[in-house]
Biopython code that builds the backbone (N, CA, C, O; Angstrom):
import numpy as np
from Bio.PDB.StructureBuilder import StructureBuilder

atoms = [
    (1, "MET", "N", (5.921, 28.144, -8.316)),
    (1, "MET", "CA", (6.651, 28.041, -7.081)),
    (1, "MET", "C", (7.199, 26.959, -7.315)),
    (1, "MET", "O", (6.924, 26.089, -8.142)),
    (2, "LYS", "N", (8.218, 27.050, -6.343)),
    (2, "LYS", "CA", (9.444, 26.176, -6.204)),
    (2, "LYS", "C", (9.544, 25.638, -4.527)),
    (2, "LYS", "O", (10.222, 26.285, -3.728)),
    (3, "TYR", "N", (9.039, 24.800, -4.244)),
    (3, "TYR", "CA", (9.269, 24.295, -2.729)),
    (3, "TYR", "C", (10.777, 23.782, -2.434)),
    (3, "TYR", "O", (11.663, 23.329, -3.160)),
    (4, "GLN", "N", (10.684, 24.035, -1.132)),
    (4, "GLN", "CA", (11.965, 23.531, -0.295)),
    (4, "GLN", "C", (11.658, 21.808, -0.074)),
    (4, "GLN", "O", (10.584, 21.222, 0.062)),
    (5, "VAL", "N", (12.926, 21.339, -0.097)),
    (5, "VAL", "CA", (12.621, 19.681, 0.127)),
    (5, "VAL", "C", (13.487, 19.491, 1.280)),
    (5, "VAL", "O", (14.644, 19.911, 1.284)),
    (6, "TYR", "N", (12.963, 18.870, 2.256)),
    (6, "TYR", "CA", (13.484, 18.696, 2.943)),
    (6, "TYR", "C", (13.451, 16.830, 3.686)),
    (6, "TYR", "O", (12.445, 16.169, 3.942)),
    (7, "LEU", "N", (14.573, 16.518, 3.819)),
    (7, "LEU", "CA", (14.743, 14.812, 4.123)),
    (7, "LEU", "C", (15.074, 14.878, 5.673)),
    (7, "LEU", "O", (15.871, 15.580, 6.295)),
    (8, "SER", "N", (14.021, 13.728, 6.147)),
    (8, "SER", "CA", (13.741, 13.754, 7.459)),
    (8, "SER", "C", (15.234, 12.479, 7.698)),
    (8, "SER", "O", (15.634, 11.659, 6.871)),
    (9, "ALA", "N", (15.828, 12.768, 9.279)),
    (9, "ALA", "CA", (16.560, 11.921, 9.465)),
    (9, "ALA", "C", (16.147, 10.108, 8.974)),
    (9, "ALA", "O", (16.689, 9.082, 8.563)),
    (10, "ASP", "N", (14.946, 10.606, 9.336)),
    (10, "ASP", "CA", (14.284, 8.726, 8.858)),
    (10, "ASP", "C", (14.746, 8.322, 7.691)),
    (10, "ASP", "O", (15.423, 7.310, 7.509)),
    (11, "ALA", "N", (14.350, 9.194, 6.776)),
    (11, "ALA", "CA", (14.317, 9.010, 5.513)),
    (11, "ALA", "C", (15.693, 9.082, 5.037)),
    (11, "ALA", "O", (15.935, 8.456, 4.005)),
    (12, "GLU", "N", (16.845, 9.866, 5.712)),
    (12, "GLU", "CA", (17.923, 9.907, 5.011)),
    (12, "GLU", "C", (18.835, 8.105, 5.971)),
    (12, "GLU", "O", (19.741, 7.471, 5.429)),
    (13, "ASN", "N", (18.429, 7.862, 6.895)),
    (13, "ASN", "CA", (18.158, 6.459, 6.980)),
    (13, "ASN", "C", (17.760, 5.350, 6.137)),
    (13, "ASN", "O", (18.387, 4.409, 5.650)),
    (14, "ASP", "N", (16.570, 5.707, 6.097)),
    (14, "ASP", "CA", (16.002, 4.601, 5.052)),
    (14, "ASP", "C", (17.017, 4.445, 3.563)),
    (14, "ASP", "O", (17.049, 3.414, 2.890)),
    (15, "LEU", "N", (17.839, 5.761, 3.236)),
    (15, "LEU", "CA", (18.424, 5.874, 1.958)),
    (15, "LEU", "C", (19.418, 5.179, 2.497)),
    (15, "LEU", "O", (19.114, 3.986, 2.529)),
    (16, "PHE", "N", (20.430, 5.385, 2.918)),
    (16, "PHE", "CA", (21.610, 4.621, 4.020)),
    (16, "PHE", "C", (21.048, 3.080, 3.857)),
    (16, "PHE", "O", (21.410, 2.348, 2.936)),
    (17, "ASP", "N", (20.261, 2.751, 4.717)),
    (17, "ASP", "CA", (20.116, 1.272, 4.514)),
    (17, "ASP", "C", (19.579, 0.285, 3.560)),
    (17, "ASP", "O", (19.518, -0.934, 3.722)),
    (18, "ILE", "N", (19.091, 1.179, 2.249)),
    (18, "ILE", "CA", (18.882, 0.806, 0.767)),
    (18, "ILE", "C", (20.201, 0.519, 0.008)),
    (18, "ILE", "O", (20.489, -0.306, -0.858)),
    (19, "TRP", "N", (20.953, 1.562, 0.685)),
    (19, "TRP", "CA", (22.172, 1.792, -0.150)),
    (19, "TRP", "C", (23.166, 0.692, 0.230)),
    (19, "TRP", "O", (23.815, 0.156, -0.668)),
    (20, "ARG", "N", (23.339, 0.292, 1.616)),
    (20, "ARG", "CA", (24.062, -0.740, 2.243)),
    (20, "ARG", "C", (23.376, -2.213, 1.452)),
    (20, "ARG", "O", (24.013, -3.106, 0.892)),
    (21, "TYR", "N", (22.132, -2.119, 1.600)),
    (21, "TYR", "CA", (21.369, -3.437, 1.253)),
    (21, "TYR", "C", (22.381, -4.308, -0.109)),
    (21, "TYR", "O", (23.078, -5.306, -0.293)),
    (22, "VAL", "N", (21.654, -2.673, -1.047)),
    (22, "VAL", "CA", (21.873, -3.218, -2.616)),
    (22, "VAL", "C", (24.010, -3.524, -2.619)),
    (22, "VAL", "O", (24.723, -4.308, -3.247)),
    (23, "ALA", "N", (24.251, -2.645, -1.779)),
    (23, "ALA", "CA", (26.190, -2.510, -1.847)),
    (23, "ALA", "C", (26.276, -4.020, -1.779)),
    (23, "ALA", "O", (27.040, -4.684, -2.480)),
    (24, "ARG", "N", (25.350, -4.562, -0.792)),
    (24, "ARG", "CA", (25.897, -5.765, 0.005)),
    (24, "ARG", "C", (25.596, -7.304, -1.114)),
    (24, "ARG", "O", (26.197, -8.368, -1.265)),
    (25, "THR", "N", (24.496, -6.762, -1.647)),
    (25, "THR", "CA", (23.574, -7.727, -1.713)),
    (25, "THR", "C", (24.016, -8.149, -3.395)),
    (25, "THR", "O", (23.872, -9.309, -3.782)),
    (26, "ASP", "N", (24.543, -7.099, -4.280)),
    (26, "ASP", "CA", (24.602, -6.334, -5.684)),
    (26, "ASP", "C", (25.642, -5.970, -6.172)),
    (26, "ASP", "O", (26.103, -6.689, -7.058)),
    (27, "SER", "N", (26.229, -5.002, -5.868)),
    (27, "SER", "CA", (27.094, -3.985, -6.044)),
    (27, "SER", "C", (27.028, -2.547, -5.701)),
    (27, "SER", "O", (26.111, -1.821, -6.087)),
    (28, "PRO", "N", (28.068, -2.128, -4.929)),
    (28, "PRO", "CA", (28.482, -0.620, -4.493)),
    (28, "PRO", "C", (27.816, 0.538, -6.076)),
    (28, "PRO", "O", (26.970, 1.430, -6.004)),
    (29, "GLU", "N", (28.498, 0.114, -7.198)),
    (29, "GLU", "CA", (28.213, 1.272, -8.471)),
    (29, "GLU", "C", (26.637, 0.976, -8.679)),
    (29, "GLU", "O", (25.970, 1.788, -9.320)),
    (30, "ASN", "N", (26.015, -0.234, -8.116)),
    (30, "ASN", "CA", (24.299, -0.448, -8.396)),
    (30, "ASN", "C", (23.916, 0.215, -7.300)),
    (30, "ASN", "O", (23.064, 1.087, -7.474)),
    (31, "ALA", "N", (24.341, 0.025, -6.155)),
    (31, "ALA", "CA", (23.622, 0.747, -4.914)),
    (31, "ALA", "C", (23.920, 2.226, -5.082)),
    (31, "ALA", "O", (23.014, 2.934, -4.643)),
    (32, "ASP", "N", (25.132, 2.992, -5.694)),
    (32, "ASP", "CA", (25.123, 4.427, -6.119)),
    (32, "ASP", "C", (24.396, 4.970, -7.092)),
    (32, "ASP", "O", (24.297, 6.186, -6.923)),
    (33, "ASN", "N", (23.723, 4.491, -8.253)),
    (33, "ASN", "CA", (22.959, 4.632, -9.061)),
    (33, "ASN", "C", (21.672, 4.402, -8.500)),
    (33, "ASN", "O", (20.769, 4.991, -9.095)),
    (34, "LEU", "N", (21.380, 3.808, -7.660)),
    (34, "LEU", "CA", (19.800, 3.555, -7.468)),
    (34, "LEU", "C", (19.857, 4.815, -5.954)),
    (34, "LEU", "O", (18.687, 5.132, -5.740)),
    (35, "LEU", "N", (20.752, 5.502, -5.007)),
    (35, "LEU", "CA", (20.505, 6.018, -4.032)),
    (35, "LEU", "C", (21.122, 7.346, -5.256)),
    (35, "LEU", "O", (21.858, 8.005, -4.522)),
    (36, "GLN", "N", (21.148, 7.650, -5.892)),
    (36, "GLN", "CA", (20.948, 8.897, -6.636)),
    (36, "GLN", "C", (19.635, 9.188, -7.451)),
    (36, "GLN", "O", (19.031, 10.259, -7.527)),
    (37, "ALA", "N", (19.283, 7.770, -8.147)),
    (37, "ALA", "CA", (18.110, 7.681, -8.458)),
    (37, "ALA", "C", (17.098, 7.903, -7.656)),
    (37, "ALA", "O", (16.210, 8.520, -8.245)),
    (38, "LEU", "N", (16.715, 7.526, -5.940)),
    (38, "LEU", "CA", (15.925, 7.585, -5.252)),
    (38, "LEU", "C", (15.894, 9.833, -4.813)),
    (38, "LEU", "O", (15.062, 10.684, -5.128)),
    (39, "GLN", "N", (17.348, 9.950, -3.936)),
    (39, "GLN", "CA", (17.949, 11.057, -4.127)),
    (39, "GLN", "C", (17.099, 12.391, -5.238)),
    (39, "GLN", "O", (16.618, 13.469, -4.890)),
    (40, "SER", "N", (17.161, 11.930, -6.260)),
    (40, "SER", "CA", (16.673, 12.754, -7.599)),
    (40, "SER", "C", (14.821, 12.606, -7.162)),
    (40, "SER", "O", (14.257, 13.695, -7.051)),
    (41, "THR", "N", (14.303, 11.864, -7.027)),
    (41, "THR", "CA", (13.377, 11.604, -7.399)),
    (41, "THR", "C", (12.664, 12.176, -5.572)),
    (41, "THR", "O", (11.580, 11.686, -5.257)),
    (42, "CYS", "N", (13.065, 12.748, -4.980)),
    (42, "CYS", "CA", (13.174, 13.259, -3.664)),
    (42, "CYS", "C", (12.780, 14.332, -4.164)),
    (42, "CYS", "O", (11.607, 14.668, -3.997)),
    (43, "PHE", "N", (13.742, 15.196, -4.960)),
    (43, "PHE", "CA", (13.848, 16.421, -4.855)),
    (43, "PHE", "C", (13.076, 16.912, -6.328)),
    (43, "PHE", "O", (13.114, 17.972, -6.953)),
    (44, "THR", "N", (12.433, 15.740, -6.537)),
    (44, "THR", "CA", (10.919, 16.407, -7.953)),
    (44, "THR", "C", (10.279, 16.834, -7.499)),
    (44, "THR", "O", (9.344, 17.449, -8.012)),
    (45, "LEU", "N", (10.537, 16.670, -6.097)),
    (45, "LEU", "CA", (9.318, 17.528, -5.396)),
    (45, "LEU", "C", (9.108, 18.940, -5.155)),
    (45, "LEU", "O", (8.167, 19.523, -4.617)),
    (46, "GLU", "N", (10.395, 19.448, -5.765)),
    (46, "GLU", "CA", (10.866, 20.570, -5.219)),
    (46, "GLU", "C", (9.128, 22.016, -6.161)),
    (46, "GLU", "O", (8.530, 23.053, -5.876)),
    (47, "GLU", "N", (9.198, 20.759, -7.475)),
    (47, "GLU", "CA", (7.787, 21.101, -8.584)),
    (47, "GLU", "C", (6.600, 20.687, -8.226)),
    (47, "GLU", "O", (6.716, 19.578, -7.705)),
    (48, "PHE", "N", (5.420, 21.073, -8.255)),
    (48, "PHE", "CA", (4.307, 20.080, -8.317)),
    (48, "PHE", "C", (4.505, 18.685, -6.659)),
    (48, "PHE", "O", (4.561, 17.457, -6.735)),
    (49, "PRO", "N", (4.542, 19.293, -5.794)),
    (49, "PRO", "CA", (4.458, 18.501, -4.903)),
    (49, "PRO", "C", (3.310, 17.778, -4.696)),
    (49, "PRO", "O", (3.438, 16.695, -4.126)),
    (50, "ASP", "N", (1.725, 18.298, -5.185)),
    (50, "ASP", "CA", (1.130, 17.682, -5.192)),
    (50, "ASP", "C", (0.019, 16.866, -5.984)),
    (50, "ASP", "O", (-1.192, 16.658, -6.054)),
    (51, "ARG", "N", (1.467, 16.491, -6.629)),
    (51, "ARG", "CA", (0.872, 15.300, -7.646)),
    (51, "ARG", "C", (1.083, 14.008, -7.434)),
    (51, "ARG", "O", (1.030, 13.029, -8.178)),
    (52, "GLY", "N", (1.483, 14.231, -5.625)),
    (52, "GLY", "CA", (1.460, 12.227, -4.930)),
    (52, "GLY", "C", (-0.102, 12.270, -4.729)),
    (52, "GLY", "O", (-1.032, 13.026, -5.011)),
    (53, "HIS", "N", (0.117, 10.924, -4.022)),
    (53, "HIS", "CA", (-1.298, 10.309, -4.094)),
    (53, "HIS", "C", (-1.287, 10.054, -2.086)),
    (53, "HIS", "O", (-0.227, 9.858, -1.492)),
    (54, "ILE", "N", (-2.670, 10.118, -1.349)),
    (54, "ILE", "CA", (-2.444, 9.796, -0.228)),
    (54, "ILE", "C", (-2.271, 8.136, -0.421)),
    (54, "ILE", "O", (-3.122, 7.532, -1.074)),
    (55, "PRO", "N", (-0.937, 7.300, 0.276)),
    (55, "PRO", "CA", (-1.369, 6.129, 0.934)),
    (55, "PRO", "C", (-2.687, 5.668, 1.078)),
    (55, "PRO", "O", (-3.558, 6.291, 1.685)),
    (56, "PRO", "N", (-2.851, 4.525, 0.498)),
    (56, "PRO", "CA", (-3.682, 3.783, 1.061)),
    (56, "PRO", "C", (-4.353, 3.676, 2.509)),
    (56, "PRO", "O", (-5.416, 3.898, 3.088)),
    (57, "GLU", "N", (-2.740, 3.075, 2.783)),
    (57, "GLU", "CA", (-2.187, 2.212, 4.581)),
    (57, "GLU", "C", (-2.716, 3.748, 4.977)),
    (57, "GLU", "O", (-3.517, 3.631, 5.905)),
    (58, "LEU", "N", (-2.593, 4.760, 4.700)),
    (58, "LEU", "CA", (-3.128, 5.975, 5.795)),
    (58, "LEU", "C", (-4.543, 6.459, 5.617)),
    (58, "LEU", "O", (-5.334, 6.993, 6.395)),
    (59, "GLU", "N", (-4.626, 6.055, 4.166)),
    (59, "GLU", "CA", (-6.193, 7.188, 3.682)),
    (59, "GLU", "C", (-7.519, 6.037, 4.779)),
    (59, "GLU", "O", (-8.476, 6.620, 5.288)),
    (60, "ARG", "N", (-7.356, 4.523, 4.977)),
    (60, "ARG", "CA", (-8.235, 3.606, 5.383)),
    (60, "ARG", "C", (-8.520, 4.123, 6.804)),
    (60, "ARG", "O", (-9.659, 4.139, 7.270)),
    (61, "VAL", "N", (-6.950, 4.732, 7.763)),
    (61, "VAL", "CA", (-7.094, 5.370, 9.163)),
    (61, "VAL", "C", (-7.742, 6.801, 9.429)),
    (61, "VAL", "O", (-7.979, 7.360, 10.500)),
    (62, "HIS", "N", (-7.997, 7.301, 7.847)),
    (62, "HIS", "CA", (-8.337, 8.798, 7.996)),
    (62, "HIS", "C", (-7.193, 9.487, 8.135)),
    (62, "HIS", "O", (-7.429, 10.439, 8.879)),
    (63, "VAL", "N", (-5.783, 9.480, 7.700)),
    (63, "VAL", "CA", (-4.377, 10.416, 7.433)),
    (63, "VAL", "C", (-4.423, 10.638, 6.469)),
    (63, "VAL", "O", (-4.447, 9.857, 5.518)),
    (64, "ARG", "N", (-4.453, 12.172, 6.470)),
    (64, "ARG", "CA", (-4.969, 12.241, 4.672)),
    (64, "ARG", "C", (-3.859, 13.331, 4.520)),
    (64, "ARG", "O", (-4.006, 14.018, 3.510)),
    (65, "GLU", "N", (-2.655, 13.678, 5.393)),
    (65, "GLU", "CA", (-2.158, 14.968, 5.439)),
    (65, "GLU", "C", (-0.691, 14.350, 4.623)),
    (65, "GLU", "O", (0.170, 15.169, 4.303)),
    (66, "TYR", "N", (-0.542, 13.244, 4.398)),
    (66, "TYR", "CA", (0.570, 12.928, 4.182)),
    (66, "TYR", "C", (0.580, 12.598, 2.395)),
    (66, "TYR", "O", (-0.584, 12.416, 2.038)),
    (67, "ARG", "N", (1.278, 12.514, 1.562)),
    (67, "ARG", "CA", (0.944, 11.799, 0.109)),
    (67, "ARG", "C", (2.118, 10.949, -0.058)),
    (67, "ARG", "O", (2.877, 10.645, 0.862)),
    (68, "GLU", "N", (2.243, 10.552, -1.358)),
    (68, "GLU", "CA", (3.324, 9.161, -1.817)),
    (68, "GLU", "C", (3.547, 9.588, -3.240)),
    (68, "GLU", "O", (2.644, 9.979, -3.979)),
    (69, "ILE", "N", (4.997, 9.471, -3.619)),
    (69, "ILE", "CA", (5.300, 9.224, -4.499)),
    (69, "ILE", "C", (6.031, 7.614, -4.926)),
    (69, "ILE", "O", (6.461, 6.949, -3.984)),
    (70, "HIS", "N", (6.117, 7.175, -6.025)),
    (70, "HIS", "CA", (7.192, 6.232, -6.439)),
    (70, "HIS", "C", (7.913, 5.969, -7.023)),
    (70, "HIS", "O", (7.674, 6.382, -8.158)),
    (71, "TRP", "N", (9.336, 5.146, -6.935)),
    (71, "TRP", "CA", (10.015, 5.182, -7.456)),
    (71, "TRP", "C", (10.333, 3.303, -7.479)),
    (71, "TRP", "O", (11.017, 2.607, -6.729)),
    (72, "LYS", "N", (9.453, 2.939, -8.746)),
    (72, "LYS", "CA", (9.299, 1.413, -8.204)),
    (72, "LYS", "C", (10.865, 1.184, -7.743)),
    (72, "LYS", "O", (11.920, 1.775, -7.973)),
    (73, "PRO", "N", (10.409, -0.190, -6.831)),
    (73, "PRO", "CA", (9.419, -0.602, -5.767)),
    (73, "PRO", "C", (9.405, 0.742, -4.707)),
    (73, "PRO", "O", (8.414, 0.811, -3.980)),
    (74, "TYR", "N", (10.337, 1.708, -4.583)),
    (74, "TYR", "CA", (10.284, 2.101, -3.412)),
    (74, "TYR", "C", (8.823, 3.495, -3.688)),
    (74, "TYR", "O", (8.163, 4.003, -4.595)),
    (75, "ARG", "N", (8.982, 3.546, -2.358)),
    (75, "ARG", "CA", (7.067, 4.427, -1.853)),
    (75, "ARG", "C", (8.000, 5.640, -1.131)),
    (75, "ARG", "O", (8.572, 5.309, -0.092)),
    (76, "LEU", "N", (8.147, 6.718, -1.509)),
    (76, "LEU", "CA", (8.457, 8.071, -0.914)),
    (76, "LEU", "C", (7.154, 8.780, 0.155)),
    (76, "LEU", "O", (6.213, 9.325, -0.422)),
    (77, "PHE", "N", (7.161, 8.743, 1.510)),
    (77, "PHE", "CA", (6.295, 9.452, 1.682)),
    (77, "PHE", "C", (6.531, 10.603, 2.109)),
    (77, "PHE", "O", (7.603, 10.581, 2.714)),
    (78, "TYR", "N", (6.060, 11.638, 2.103)),
    (78, "TYR", "CA", (6.119, 13.107, 1.864)),
    (78, "TYR", "C", (4.778, 13.657, 2.715)),
    (78, "TYR", "O", (3.698, 13.069, 2.654)),
    (79, "ARG", "N", (5.027, 15.032, 3.623)),
    (79, "ARG", "CA", (3.852, 15.993, 3.594)),
    (79, "ARG", "C", (4.533, 17.595, 2.626)),
    (79, "ARG", "O", (5.559, 17.865, 2.002)),
    (80, "VAL", "N", (3.030, 18.435, 3.057)),
    (80, "VAL", "CA", (3.462, 19.687, 2.265)),
    (80, "VAL", "C", (3.159, 20.157, 3.343)),
    (80, "VAL", "O", (2.452, 19.532, 4.133)),
    (81, "LEU", "N", (3.762, 21.681, 3.658)),
    (81, "LEU", "CA", (3.783, 22.443, 4.436)),
    (81, "LEU", "C", (4.175, 23.748, 4.389)),
    (81, "LEU", "O", (5.183, 24.187, 4.941)),
    (82, "ASP", "N", (3.393, 24.379, 3.737)),
    (82, "ASP", "CA", (3.530, 26.009, 3.127)),
    (82, "ASP", "C", (4.289, 26.004, 1.624)),
    (82, "ASP", "O", (3.933, 26.007, 0.445)),
    (83, "ASP", "N", (5.399, 25.996, 2.288)),
    (83, "ASP", "CA", (6.070, 25.930, 0.449)),
    (83, "ASP", "C", (7.439, 25.209, 0.985)),
    (83, "ASP", "O", (8.574, 25.523, 0.627)),
    (84, "ARG", "N", (7.111, 24.215, 1.883)),
    (84, "ARG", "CA", (8.235, 23.268, 2.259)),
    (84, "ARG", "C", (7.590, 21.709, 2.324)),
    (84, "ARG", "O", (6.599, 21.392, 2.981)),
    (85, "VAL", "N", (8.379, 20.841, 1.502)),
    (85, "VAL", "CA", (8.462, 19.429, 1.681)),
    (85, "VAL", "C", (9.097, 19.085, 2.598)),
    (85, "VAL", "O", (10.056, 19.726, 3.027)),
    (86, "PHE", "N", (8.503, 17.536, 3.279)),
    (86, "PHE", "CA", (9.010, 17.213, 4.509)),
    (86, "PHE", "C", (9.098, 15.682, 3.742)),
    (86, "PHE", "O", (8.151, 14.896, 3.718)),
    (87, "VAL", "N", (10.480, 15.419, 3.100)),
    (87, "VAL", "CA", (10.289, 13.297, 3.422)),
    (87, "VAL", "C", (10.339, 12.952, 4.439)),
    (87, "VAL", "O", (11.276, 13.208, 5.195)),
    (88, "HIS", "N", (9.023, 12.062, 4.828)),
    (88, "HIS", "CA", (9.487, 11.340, 5.953)),
    (88, "HIS", "C", (10.467, 9.949, 5.909)),
    (88, "HIS", "O", (11.487, 9.764, 6.572)),
    (89, "CYS", "N", (9.983, 9.237, 5.146)),
    (89, "CYS", "CA", (10.184, 8.089, 5.128)),
    (89, "CYS", "C", (10.877, 7.320, 2.940)),
    (89, "CYS", "O", (10.783, 7.672, 1.764)),
    (90, "VAL", "N", (11.214, 6.687, 3.411)),
    (90, "VAL", "CA", (11.530, 5.911, 2.146)),
    (90, "VAL", "C", (11.445, 4.361, 2.089)),
    (90, "VAL", "O", (12.466, 3.698, 2.276)),
    (91, "LEU", "N", (10.270, 3.778, 1.839)),
    (91, "LEU", "CA", (10.056, 2.335, 1.851)),
    (91, "LEU", "C", (10.100, 1.591, 0.763)),
    (91, "LEU", "O", (9.853, 2.164, -0.298)),
    (92, "ASP", "N", (10.497, -0.195, 0.734)),
    (92, "ASP", "CA", (10.327, -0.602, 0.030)),
    (92, "ASP", "C", (8.976, -1.297, -0.244)),
    (92, "ASP", "O", (8.540, -2.275, 0.363)),
    (93, "GLY", "N", (8.391, -0.638, -1.248)),
    (93, "GLY", "CA", (6.818, -1.374, -1.523)),
    (93, "GLY", "C", (6.217, -2.615, -1.591)),
    (93, "GLY", "O", (5.046, -2.982, -1.690)),
    (94, "ARG", "N", (7.926, -3.521, -1.468)),
    (94, "ARG", "CA", (7.216, -5.010, -1.470)),
    (94, "ARG", "C", (7.646, -5.881, -0.117)),
    (94, "ARG", "O", (7.957, -7.064, 0.022)),
    (95, "ARG", "N", (7.486, -4.399, 1.131)),
    (95, "ARG", "CA", (7.694, -5.146, 2.302)),
    (95, "ARG", "C", (5.883, -4.627, 2.930)),
    (95, "ARG", "O", (5.199, -3.659, 2.598)),
    (96, "ASN", "N", (5.697, -5.353, 3.569)),
    (96, "ASN", "CA", (4.959, -4.639, 4.434)),
    (96, "ASN", "C", (4.424, -3.068, 4.929)),
    (96, "ASN", "O", (4.517, -2.723, 6.107)),
    (97, "VAL", "N", (3.982, -2.372, 4.100)),
    (97, "VAL", "CA", (4.381, -1.256, 4.025)),
    (97, "VAL", "C", (3.399, -0.793, 5.841)),
    (97, "VAL", "O", (3.858, -0.531, 6.953)),
    (98, "GLN", "N", (2.666, -0.843, 5.575)),
    (98, "GLN", "CA", (1.724, -0.923, 7.113)),
    (98, "GLN", "C", (2.544, -1.064, 7.785)),
    (98, "GLN", "O", (3.362, -0.190, 8.071)),
    (99, "GLU", "N", (2.532, -2.203, 8.208)),
    (99, "GLU", "CA", (3.412, -2.935, 9.762)),
    (99, "GLU", "C", (4.733, -1.570, 9.734)),
    (99, "GLU", "O", (5.001, -0.772, 10.632)),
    (100, "LEU", "N", (5.295, -1.698, 8.492)),
    (100, "LEU", "CA", (6.486, -0.485, 8.947)),
    (100, "LEU", "C", (6.047, 1.115, 9.338)),
    (100, "LEU", "O", (6.754, 1.791, 10.085)),
    (101, "LEU", "N", (4.893, 1.587, 8.786)),
    (101, "LEU", "CA", (4.737, 2.702, 9.463)),
    (101, "LEU", "C", (3.907, 2.298, 11.210)),
    (101, "LEU", "O", (4.240, 2.832, 12.268)),
    (102, "ILE", "N", (3.086, 1.507, 11.085)),
    (102, "ILE", "CA", (2.961, 1.488, 13.174)),
    (102, "ILE", "C", (4.166, 1.570, 13.742)),
    (102, "ILE", "O", (4.462, 2.192, 14.762)),
    (103, "GLU", "N", (5.092, 0.701, 12.814)),
    (103, "GLU", "CA", (6.270, 0.490, 14.260)),
    (103, "GLU", "C", (7.531, 2.154, 14.354)),
    (103, "GLU", "O", (8.346, 2.592, 15.167)),
    (104, "ARG", "N", (7.037, 2.530, 13.101)),
    (104, "ARG", "CA", (7.380, 3.958, 13.019)),
    (104, "ARG", "C", (6.924, 4.922, 14.030)),
    (104, "ARG", "O", (7.585, 5.776, 14.621)),
    (105, "SER", "N", (5.004, 4.477, 14.172)),
    (105, "SER", "CA", (4.254, 6.168, 15.046)),
    (105, "SER", "C", (4.807, 5.496, 16.605)),
    (105, "SER", "O", (5.135, 5.970, 17.693)),
    (106, "ILE", "N", (4.713, 4.354, 16.104)),
    (106, "ILE", "CA", (5.160, 3.929, 17.711)),
    (106, "ILE", "C", (6.378, 4.489, 18.291)),
    (106, "ILE", "O", (6.424, 5.151, 19.328)),
    (107, "ARG", "N", (7.424, 4.149, 17.491)),
    (107, "ARG", "CA", (8.455, 4.784, 17.999)),
    (107, "ARG", "C", (8.891, 6.348, 17.813)),
    (107, "ARG", "O", (9.900, 6.836, 18.322)),
    (108, "VAL", "N", (7.923, 7.071, 16.965)),
    (108, "VAL", "CA", (7.873, 8.603, 17.286)),
    (108, "VAL", "C", (6.967, 8.897, 18.158)),
    (108, "VAL", "O", (7.071, 9.982, 18.730)),
    (109, "GLY", "N", (5.942, 8.084, 18.454)),
    (109, "GLY", "CA", (4.471, 8.873, 19.309)),
    (109, "GLY", "C", (5.733, 8.385, 20.834)),
    (109, "GLY", "O", (5.421, 8.635, 21.998)),
]
sb = StructureBuilder()
sb.init_structure("model")
sb.init_model(0)
sb.init_chain("A")
sb.init_seg("    ")
for serial, (resi, resn, name, xyz) in enumerate(atoms, 1):
    if name == "N":
        sb.init_residue(resn, " ", resi, " ")
    sb.init_atom(name, np.array(xyz, "f"), 0.0, 1.0, " ", f" {name:<3s}", serial, name[0])
structure = sb.get_structure()
């Protein structure tokens, strides 16, 4: 069964921010390559989206409906609902992910 994959506005903003940072600090070509790799990783969730694991930061607070996959060092957080996959954010795993998730929950909530 194929799932439909959707990127939230936050996830699209994350990808653009990552692209902009890499283009500025490295090169636009490397930023383009990274963006393509991250987008491709998101769309691999069309098949077997349950292969991801529950992020430890969420598991600790008993939130188990979200999963994550990695394209190191990036972490892609998503949720599966029926035959749809919603990618909610793409975060740099070298940053304080727990803090970033708290900021997002405050902003969304």
